[in-house]
Phi, psi and omega in degrees: 000124180261149176274153177305324179296318180296320178296314182300313182293329183277344187237001183292156182256157177287323183238110184213160175290149179300322180299322178291312186300316188257346182238296190286319181296316176299320178292317179295329178298325177293321177296314181297318179299327181284324186263348183303322180284352183265183179270004179298133184256160175302321180295327177293322175294325176297315178296319178298318178301318179292318180297318179296322179293324176300320176297317180297317179298319178296321179294322178302322182277318189279339182238085187284359181283169177299314180296320179298321178295321179294320178295318180299317180291325176299320178291324175299318179294325176296319176300317181292330176301315178291330177295322176288322186291328184296313179293324179293322177295319180297317180290322184292321182263009179057043180249006184298138180217160178296318181294321177296319178296316179294322178296319178298315179294323178299316178292327176298322177298315179299318182294319179298320179291318178299323183298312182291326176296313181296319180295319180294322178291324177296316179294326176298323179284323188262332192085170180167184182277146178208166182288148175236108184289335182282338180079007181257138177072015183265186182251027180098156181179198183244121180064231180272001182258126178221182181240135179223166178276120174268128183288166175299147180065023174283122183297345179296333176293324178291320177295317178296324178297320176296318179296318180293321178297318178296318180296315181293315179298320179293321179296318179293318178296320178297315179300315178300320183291311186288346177264004178300140179303329180296333180265320185274338184079005179244140180288153174298135182244181178267001182252163176297157185302318182294335182279352185248018180294136182281183181298337181295336180292333181266000181292153178303140183235159177286168179298321180295320179294320178295319179296318178296322178294318177296320178296317179297321178296318180294317179294323177297322177295317182297325182273357179274087190301326180297337184288331188209007180299331180296333178293315178294327178292318180295327179272357184056045182234052175297335179295320179297315180293322180302311181291325178297313181295318177300308184295317182293321177292322178295319178295321178298317179295317180298315179296317180297318180290330175297315178295320179292322179295320179292327182281313187262347182263359182283159179285000000 
């Protein structure tokens, strides 16, 4: 029988989100300590994590009230707890595998797509703020772009949902592509991508590179929904998070495609 502290110390990562380090990993360590003596496998926890997230996505759509949104986010956090626990159990019991790691990332992709679909349907039911290109009837903005209240059942939320789903799916596909061993020269490992950075990552960098790294870290934090989605739920401002998540993924795709165009489009 292992203690949660022993599990946490044996499975912690070098590069992790603050929410994970101080909240989710300690809680997940208690889960791992409880299931480690059993026959429960990391892949089973991954499947459980996905099933719980499906329930959360359904709650986001089916319970449009403030309380319903808070409950849905609580279930999302429970799903994420199992998402942390599966990898920790694999590392603790020395069961980590490439296929298990890829399966875990695959379910994360499904959850990210489900999240934007559920949020767009929730906003379609409730209404919320959205961009107004005409600049009329809005709440202020820059140039011809302003923000206005979109009423419930406004079809623009469904159109935005399609756009957000495309942006998130494209971002995930791009990430998978640029991390291919054929492009990076590194074999697929059992660890997360950030955990496999080579010595070049620790080499001295210019001020511009450091600034770009800090910006990338901040944007990564903003798109990490378990870290702060509960704040938007408490304020009943899922619309703000929806547009933020949509926009950041779209920017990531645009930047990624610019790099791919420069790499593969040259003479």
